[in-house]
C-alpha positions as CSV (number, residue, x, y, z in Angstrom):
1,M,88.2,88.7,90.1
2,W,85.5,89.8,92.2
3,N,84.0,87.3,94.8
4,S,80.9,89.4,95.5
5,A,79.5,92.8,94.4
6,A,80.5,94.0,97.2
7,D,84.0,93.2,96.4
8,A,83.0,95.1,93.0
9,E,81.9,98.3,94.6
10,N,84.7,98.5,97.1
11,S,86.8,98.2,94.3
12,G,85.3,100.8,92.3
13,R,85.1,103.2,95.4
14,L,89.1,102.7,95.5
15,R,89.6,103.3,91.5
16,R,87.0,106.6,91.5
17,A,88.8,108.2,94.6
18,S,92.5,106.1,93.2
19,G,93.8,110.5,92.1
20,N,93.9,111.6,95.2
21,R,97.2,111.8,96.6
22,C,97.2,112.4,100.8
23,A,100.1,112.5,102.9
24,G,100.6,111.1,105.8
25,T,103.7,110.9,108.6
26,L,105.0,108.3,106.9
27,G,104.9,109.4,103.2
28,T,102.3,109.7,100.6
29,V,99.9,106.4,100.0
30,R,97.8,106.0,97.0
31,L,94.4,104.0,97.2
32,T,95.7,101.6,94.9
33,E,99.0,101.3,97.6
34,F,96.3,101.2,100.3
35,Q,94.2,98.4,98.7
36,E,97.7,96.3,97.9
37,L,98.6,96.6,102.2
38,L,94.5,95.7,102.7
39,H,94.6,92.1,101.0
40,T,98.0,91.3,101.7
41,E,97.4,92.1,105.6
42,F,93.7,90.3,105.8
43,G,93.2,88.6,102.0
44,V,91.1,90.2,99.3
45,A,87.7,88.9,100.4
46,R,87.9,90.0,104.3
47,G,89.7,93.6,103.5
48,D,87.3,93.8,100.9
49,Q,84.2,93.2,103.6
50,L,86.2,95.3,106.5
51,L,86.4,98.3,104.0
52,A,82.8,98.3,103.3
53,D,81.3,97.0,106.9
54,H,83.8,97.5,110.0
55,V,82.8,100.8,111.4
56,L,85.9,102.6,112.3
57,P,86.0,104.9,115.4
58,A,89.0,106.2,114.6
59,V,88.0,108.6,111.4
60,G,84.6,109.8,112.9
61,G,82.4,106.3,112.8
62,R,82.3,106.0,109.3
63,T,83.6,102.5,107.4
64,G,86.5,102.5,105.4
65,A,85.0,102.9,102.3
66,Q,82.8,105.8,103.5
67,A,86.1,107.9,104.7
68,I,87.8,107.2,101.2
69,E,84.4,108.7,99.5
70,E,85.0,111.7,102.0
71,G,88.4,112.1,101.4
72,I,90.2,111.2,104.8
73,D,93.8,110.1,104.3
74,P,94.4,106.4,103.3
75,R,97.1,106.4,105.8
76,E,94.6,107.1,108.5
77,I,92.5,104.5,107.3
78,W,95.0,102.1,107.3
79,R,96.3,103.0,110.8
80,A,92.7,102.8,111.9
81,L,92.0,99.1,110.9
82,C,95.2,97.7,111.8
83,A,94.9,99.4,116.0
84,D,91.1,97.7,115.9
85,F,92.3,94.2,114.3
86,D,95.6,94.2,116.4
87,V,98.1,94.4,113.6
88,P,101.3,94.5,114.7
89,R,103.1,97.9,114.5
90,N,105.6,97.0,112.1
91,R,103.1,96.6,109.7
92,W,101.3,99.9,110.1
């Protein structure tokens, strides 16, 4: 279940765009896969909060949630989050 209204809202954003597939250099990443990576790396509450609040210069100064809504490749968003939070490259 959701930890906050923001968690539920972010999940709704992911579900609304889940029909889209975006090709990245490491293959196709669905939004459900992106969410799984996000929650595995950062935890559900923190991951959802980062998606909603953290501004990513690599995707034009948008938050991850804004970038998803605007059709940015989830792989690009994932890499930007990983770079900003020093996630080891083998998990990008």
